[in-house]
C-alpha positions in Angstrom: 4.4 5.0 -16.9 3.7 1.6 -18.3 3.3 -1.9 -16.6 2.8 -4.4 -19.4 -0.1 -3.2 -21.5 -1.4 -0.8 -18.8 -0.6 2.9 -19.0 -0.8 4.4 -15.5 -2.1 7.9 -14.8 1.0 9.0 -12.9 4.0 7.7 -11.0 2.6 8.1 -7.4 1.4 4.7 -6.1 -0.4 3.4 -3.1 1.5 0.6 -1.3 -0.1 -2.7 -0.3 -0.7 -2.8 3.5 -2.2 -5.7 5.3 -5.4 -4.8 7.0 -5.5 -1.4 5.3 -5.5 -1.5 1.5 -8.8 -3.3 1.0 -11.0 -2.4 -2.0 -12.7 0.6 -0.4 -9.4 2.2 0.6 -7.7 1.4 -2.8 -10.6 3.0 -4.6 -10.4 6.1 -2.4 -6.6 6.4 -3.1 -7.2 6.1 -6.8 -10.0 8.7 -6.6 -7.7 11.1 -4.8 -4.8 10.8 -7.3 -2.9 7.5 -6.9 -1.9 6.3 -10.3 -1.8 2.7 -9.1 -2.8 0.7 -6.0 -1.9 -2.8 -4.9 -4.1 -5.1 -2.8 -3.2 -6.3 0.6 -1.6 -9.7 0.3 -3.6 -12.9 -0.5 -2.2 -16.1 0.8 -1.0 -18.9 -1.5 -2.5 -21.5 0.8 -5.4 -23.2 -1.0 -7.1 -24.2 2.2 -7.6 -20.6 3.1 -8.9 -19.4 -0.2 -12.5 -20.0 0.9 -12.0 -18.1 4.2 -14.0 -14.9 4.7 -10.7 -12.9 5.0 -9.4 -14.1 1.7 -12.7 -13.8 -0.1 -12.9 -10.1 0.9 -9.3 -9.5 -0.2 -10.1 -11.1 -3.6 -13.2 -8.9 -4.0 -12.7 -6.4 -6.8 -16.3 -5.4 -7.5 -16.3 -2.1 -9.3 -12.6 -1.6 -8.9 -10.9 0.8 -11.3 -8.3 -0.9 -13.6 -5.6 -2.0 -13.4 -6.5 -4.4 -10.6 -3.2 -5.5 -8.9 -3.2 -8.3 -6.4 -0.3 -9.2 -4.2 0.3 -12.8 -3.3 2.4 -14.3 -0.5 3.9 -17.7 0.1 7.0 -19.9 0.1 6.3 -22.6 -2.5 6.7 -22.0 -6.2 3.9 -24.3 -7.2 1.5 -22.9 -4.6 2.4 -19.4 -5.6 1.7 -20.2 -9.3 -1.7 -21.7 -8.3 -2.4 -18.6 -6.2 -1.7 -16.4 -9.2 -4.1 -18.4 -11.4 -6.7 -18.3 -8.7 -6.6 -14.5 -8.5 -6.5 -14.1 -12.3 -9.8 -16.0 -12.4 -11.2 -13.5 -9.9 -10.3 -10.4 -11.9 -6.6 -9.7 -11.1 -4.9 -7.9 -14.0 -1.4 -7.6 -12.5 0.1 -10.1 -10.0 2.5 -8.7 -7.4 4.8 -11.0 -5.4 5.3 -10.1 -1.7 9.0 -10.3 -0.7 8.9 -7.2 1.4 6.6 -7.8 4.4 8.6 -7.8 7.7 5.8 -9.1 9.9 6.9 -11.9 12.2 3.8 -14.0 11.4 4.8 -13.9 7.8 8.6 -14.1 8.1 8.4 -17.0 10.7 6.9 -19.0 7.8 9.7 -17.9 5.5 7.5 -15.8 3.4 7.6 -12.1 2.7 11.1 -10.5 3.2 12.3 -13.8 4.7 12.6 -15.1 1.1 15.5 -12.8 0.5 17.6 -15.1 2.6 17.1 -17.9 0.1 17.9 -16.4 -3.3 17.4 -19.6 -5.3 13.9 -20.1 -3.8 13.0 -16.4 -4.3 13.9 -16.6 -8.0 12.1 -19.9 -8.4 8.9 -18.4 -7.1 9.1 -15.4 -9.4 9.8 -17.8 -12.4 6.8 -20.0 -11.5 4.4 -17.0 -11.2 5.6 -15.5 -14.5 5.1 -18.9 -16.2 1.4 -18.8 -15.3 0.9 -15.1 -16.0 2.9 -14.5 -19.2 0.7 -16.7 -21.5 -2.3 -14.6 -20.4 -0.4 -11.3 -21.0 -0.6 -10.5 -17.3 2.4 -8.6 -15.9 4.2 -9.8 -12.8 5.7 -7.3 -10.4 7.5 -7.8 -7.1 8.0 -5.9 -3.9 11.1 -6.4 -1.7 13.4 -4.8 0.8 17.0 -3.9 0.5 17.9 -7.2 2.2 17.5 -9.3 5.3 19.9 -7.2 7.5 22.4 -4.5 7.1 25.2 -7.1 6.4 23.1 -8.8 3.8 21.7 -6.2 1.4 21.2 -8.3 -1.7 18.4 -6.4 -3.5 20.7 -5.7 -6.5 21.6 -9.3 -7.1 18.0 -10.4 -6.7 16.7 -7.5 -8.9 18.8 -8.7 -11.8 17.6 -12.3 -11.3 14.0 -11.3 -11.1 14.3 -9.2 -14.3 15.9 -12.2 -16.1 12.9 -14.4 -15.3 10.3 -11.9 -16.6 9.3 -9.7 -13.6 8.2 -6.4 -15.2 8.5 -3.9 -12.3 10.3 -3.9 -9.0 9.4 -2.0 -5.8 12.1 -1.6 -3.2 11.4 -0.5 0.4 14.5 1.2 1.6 14.8 -0.8 4.8 16.0 -4.3 5.7 13.7 -6.9 7.2 15.7 -6.5 10.4 14.7 -2.8 10.6 11.0 -3.5 10.3 9.6 0.1 10.2 12.1 1.5 12.6 14.9 3.9 11.9 15.0 5.7 8.5 14.8 4.4 5.0 18.0 4.6 2.9 17.8 5.2 -0.8 21.3 4.3 -2.0 20.3 0.6 -2.5 17.3 1.7 -4.4 19.5 3.8 -6.7 21.8 0.8 -7.2 18.8 -1.4 -8.1 17.6 1.2 -10.6 21.1 1.3 -12.2 21.2 -2.5 -12.4 18.0 -3.2 -14.3 16.0 -2.0 -17.2 12.5 -2.6 -15.8 10.7 0.2 -13.9 11.8 0.6 -10.3 9.6 2.0 -7.6 11.0 3.6 -4.4 9.2 3.1 -1.1 9.8 4.1 2.5 9.4 7.3 4.5 7.7 9.2 1.7 5.4 11.4 3.7 5.5 14.8 2.0 5.6 16.1 -1.6 9.1 17.4 -1.0 10.3 14.0 0.1 8.8 12.3 -2.9 10.7 14.7 -5.2 13.9 14.2 -3.2 13.6 10.4 -3.4 12.9 10.4 -7.1 16.0 12.6 -7.7 18.2 10.6 -5.3 17.3 7.2 -6.7 16.4 7.8 -10.3 13.4 5.6 -9.7 10.5 5.7 -12.1 7.9 6.1 -9.3 7.3 6.4 -5.6 5.0 4.3 -3.5 3.3 5.7 -0.4 2.1 3.6 2.5 1.6 4.7 6.1 1.5 8.4 5.2 -1.8 7.8 3.3 -3.5 6.4 6.4 -6.1 9.0 7.3 -4.7 11.3 4.6 -5.5 9.7 1.3 -5.4 13.0 -0.5 -1.6 12.9 -0.1 -1.5 11.3 -3.6 -3.0 14.3 -5.4 -0.8 16.6 -3.3 2.3 14.8 -4.4 1.2 14.5 -8.0 0.5 18.3 -8.1 3.8 19.2 -6.5 5.9 17.0 -8.8 4.2 18.6 -11.8 4.2 22.2 -10.7 6.5 22.6 -7.7 3.6 24.2 -5.9 1.6 23.0 -2.9 -2.2 22.4 -3.1 -4.2 24.0 -0.4 -5.4 21.5 2.4 -8.7 19.9 1.5 -11.9 21.5 2.6 -13.3 20.0 5.8 -16.6 19.5 3.9 -14.8 17.4 1.3 -13.1 15.2 3.9 -16.4 14.8 5.7 -18.0 13.5 2.5 -15.0 11.3 1.6 -14.9 9.7 5.1 -18.6 9.0 5.3 -18.5 7.5 1.8 -15.5 5.4 2.7 -17.3 4.1 5.8 -20.4 3.2 3.8 -18.2 1.2 1.4 -16.4 -0.4 4.3 -19.6 -1.6 6.0 -20.8 -3.0 2.7 -17.7 -5.1 2.3 -17.3 -6.3 5.9 -20.8 -6.3 7.2 -22.1 -4.3 10.1 -20.4 -6.1 13.1 -16.9 -6.5 11.6 -17.2 -3.2 9.6 -17.8 -1.0 12.6 -14.8 -2.5 14.5 -12.4 -2.5 11.6 -13.4 1.0 10.6 -12.2 2.4 13.9 -8.6 2.4 12.9 -9.4 4.4 9.7 -11.4 7.0 11.6 -8.7 7.2 14.2 -6.1 7.9 11.5 -8.3 10.7 10.0 -8.8 12.5 13.3 -5.7 11.7 15.4 -3.9 15.0 14.7 -7.0 17.2 14.6 -8.1 19.4 17.6 -10.1 17.1 19.9 -9.3 14.1 17.8 -8.0 11.9 20.5 -11.0 12.4 22.8 -13.3 11.8 19.9 -11.5 8.6 19.0 -11.9 7.2 22.5 -15.7 8.0 22.4 -16.1 6.6 18.9 -14.4 3.3 19.8 -17.2 2.5 22.2 -19.8 2.7 19.5 -21.0 -0.6 18.1 -23.6 0.3 15.4 -22.9 1.7 11.9 -25.6 4.4 12.3 -24.0 5.6 15.6 -20.5 5.6 14.1 -21.6 7.5 11.0 -23.6 10.1 13.1 -20.6 10.6 15.4 -18.2 11.1 12.5 -20.6 13.5 10.8 -21.1 15.5 14.0 -17.4 15.7 14.6 -16.6 16.9 11.1 -19.5 19.4 11.2 -18.0 20.9 14.4 -14.6 21.0 12.7 -16.2 22.7 9.7 -17.7 25.3 11.9 -14.2 26.3 13.0 -12.1 25.7 9.9 -12.9 25.9 6.2 -10.0 23.7 5.4 -8.4 20.8 7.3 -6.1 22.2 10.0 -2.4 21.6 9.7 -1.4 18.8 12.0 0.6 19.9 15.0 3.0 16.9 14.7 5.3 16.6 11.7 4.9 13.8 9.2 8.0 12.1 10.5 6.6 12.0 14.0 3.4 10.6 12.7 5.2 7.8 10.8 7.3 6.9 13.9 4.1 6.7 16.0 2.2 4.7 13.4 5.0 2.2 13.2 5.2 1.6 17.0 
């Protein structure tokens, strides 16, 4: 699959998720089979560019190409400036956020709220393309099916975005009104795919290899994008890639491999965030890894009281060693993937 001048390894992508898809997590997803990964969103507000949060989100040290950065905002000129700012810091693809349903984003009329103002949404896309095209940088865009069930305008917007130069569209199969509740629908994604020539990526409730194949078949999409199902299970990308290619399932990963991956992930996480913030922000990642394992909830509660990286690393290592003494491979979770997604969205 191609985005501009970039040939991607496969058509199974990691979705941008605020507070999750930082550089260490993106690198891990790519290492474990994701053909493409997009950063968590970077604000278009110039006054926040020097903040610690934004500087971390714009850190691409050692990141495997292509480096895709998602930007969010409501003003075409500011969004164009944000694109230029991120290009100067290593971005090779700019993705426009018109899919985030979070109230703190939508209350400022950014994210999926922009789908209510089609003229403004298209103006933003046009302004960002105007900055990126002369530098041979592709612009992509992620949106929802619409603002609400009565206002599904993804097809109309998709045609308009294509006409101003957007080179790939990702559609989450929910409206903004749904948030992450209910179930994704794929008919609108299929309609978007039929309406445009640029690649279309299907997103929403893709939690198993079988679901990925079903969604690709149902929508005709060029790729799938996986978000919440990768939290604590980043090897889902290689599982999906393998299943799409062979129709067969990979064996669950070895406990010893997951132990190594998690400890390496934590080390990279501390390096990016520093010890104090790193220990605290790593808790959610560790919780996702262990939440469906035997004894995982009790361990998570103990681990959340630890405040030093050395203590956290040692606790994780001991827990995974104990798991490894009982199981060669990661145990199959007791809850279904659908139950996990519903809980993680609560």
